[in-house]
C-alpha positions as CSV (number, residue, x, y, z in Angstrom):
1,M,0.0,0.0,-0.1
2,R,1.3,3.5,-1.0
3,P,1.4,6.0,1.8
4,Q,-0.7,9.1,1.0
5,F,1.9,11.4,2.6
6,E,5.8,11.3,2.0
7,K,6.5,12.0,5.8
8,P,3.2,11.8,8.1
9,I,3.0,12.7,11.4
10,I,0.1,12.4,13.8
11,A,0.1,15.6,16.4
12,L,-1.5,15.3,19.8
13,E,-1.7,17.9,22.4
14,E,0.2,16.9,25.5
15,L,-2.9,16.5,27.8
16,T,-0.5,15.3,30.8
17,H,-2.5,16.8,34.2
18,I,-5.8,18.1,32.4
19,R,-7.6,16.8,35.1
20,T,-6.0,18.6,37.7
21,R,-6.0,22.1,35.5
22,F,-9.8,21.6,35.2
23,Q,-10.5,20.9,39.1
24,K,-8.5,23.7,40.0
25,N,-11.0,25.9,38.0
26,Q,-13.6,24.4,39.9
27,K,-15.9,24.5,36.7
28,G,-18.4,22.3,38.6
29,K,-19.5,18.9,39.9
30,K,-21.1,17.9,36.4
31,L,-18.2,18.9,34.3
32,N,-15.4,17.3,37.2
33,R,-17.2,14.2,36.7
34,R,-17.2,14.2,32.9
35,M,-13.3,15.0,33.0
36,N,-12.6,12.0,34.8
37,S,-14.5,9.7,33.0
38,L,-12.8,10.5,29.7
39,P,-9.6,8.1,29.1
40,F,-7.4,10.9,27.9
41,R,-4.4,8.1,28.0
42,K,-5.7,5.1,26.7
43,L,-7.1,7.0,23.6
44,Q,-3.4,8.3,22.9
45,T,-1.7,4.8,23.6
46,Y,-4.1,3.4,21.2
47,I,-3.4,6.1,18.4
48,E,0.4,5.7,19.2
49,Y,0.0,1.6,18.8
50,K,-1.9,2.0,15.4
51,A,0.6,4.6,14.1
52,L,3.7,2.9,14.9
53,K,2.0,-0.5,13.1
54,R,1.8,1.9,10.2
55,G,5.1,3.4,10.4
56,I,3.8,6.9,11.6
57,A,5.4,9.1,13.8
58,V,3.2,10.7,16.8
59,K,4.6,13.9,18.4
60,Y,3.1,15.9,21.2
61,I,3.1,19.6,21.5
62,D,2.1,22.2,24.3
63,P,-1.6,22.5,24.2
64,T,-1.3,26.2,25.7
65,H,-3.5,28.8,23.5
66,T,-4.3,26.6,20.4
67,S,-8.1,27.3,20.5
68,K,-7.6,31.0,21.9
69,Q,-4.7,32.0,19.6
70,C,-5.6,33.4,16.0
71,H,-4.0,31.4,13.4
72,R,-3.7,34.2,10.8
73,C,-2.3,37.0,13.1
74,S,-1.3,35.3,16.6
75,T,-3.7,37.5,18.7
76,I,-4.7,35.7,21.7
77,T,-8.4,36.3,22.5
78,N,-10.9,34.7,25.2
79,V,-13.3,32.3,23.2
80,G,-15.2,31.2,26.1
81,F,-17.6,28.6,25.4
82,H,-18.3,29.8,22.3
83,R,-17.9,27.4,19.3
84,T,-16.9,30.1,16.7
85,F,-13.3,31.8,17.0
86,R,-13.7,35.6,16.4
87,C,-10.4,37.5,16.3
88,P,-10.8,41.1,17.2
89,H,-7.5,42.1,15.5
90,C,-7.6,41.0,12.1
91,G,-11.4,40.0,11.7
92,L,-11.2,36.4,11.2
93,I,-14.1,34.1,11.7
94,Y,-13.4,30.3,12.3
95,D,-14.7,26.9,13.8
96,R,-12.9,27.1,17.1
97,D,-11.4,23.7,16.5
98,L,-10.5,24.0,13.0
99,N,-8.4,27.2,14.2
100,A,-6.8,25.3,16.8
101,S,-6.0,22.1,14.4
102,I,-4.3,24.8,12.3
103,N,-2.4,26.4,15.3
104,I,-1.2,22.6,16.3
105,T,-0.3,22.1,12.7
106,H,1.7,25.4,12.9
107,R,3.5,24.3,15.9
108,I,4.3,20.9,14.6
109,T,5.8,21.8,11.5
110,S,7.9,24.8,12.6
111,S,9.2,22.4,15.3
112,M,10.2,20.0,12.7
113,G,11.9,22.7,10.6
114,W,9.3,22.1,8.0
115,G,8.4,25.5,7.5
116,T,7.2,29.0,8.3
117,R,4.4,29.8,10.7
118,E,3.1,32.2,7.8
119,C,-0.2,31.4,6.6
120,P,-1.2,32.4,2.9
121,E,-2.7,35.8,2.3
122,Q,-6.7,35.7,3.1
123,P,-9.2,38.5,3.0
124,N,-10.5,40.3,5.9
125,D,-14.2,38.8,5.2
126,V,-13.2,35.0,5.3
127,S,-15.9,33.3,7.3
128,V,-15.4,29.5,7.7
129,V,-17.8,27.7,10.1
130,K,-18.3,24.1,10.5
131,T,-22.2,23.6,10.1
């Protein structure tokens, strides 16, 4: 089977101590219960196992501000619980998860020395939101 990409890599956020961070914030009993029932490490281990079988590298990055940072201008803003990311600096409107995945991609490619952090030019009226 021919690989789809020349040098595939799976990038994951380093989720060590995520439960501790949520308990510090005291978001509520219901959210704390949900966080403690999610098997983060089990999922990571499974992904690593499957990737190893196919010869794909798995890299971890620091998750700090991945969903709060604009992937176009790098401005950090508070998104709260909204699903849409809105940058007050450049006007970008994007789905919060897509914005975070682009930031993760930027971090992993720059840490591997594969490219620059710069995005292609986009007009200010770009609006990409998942439906």
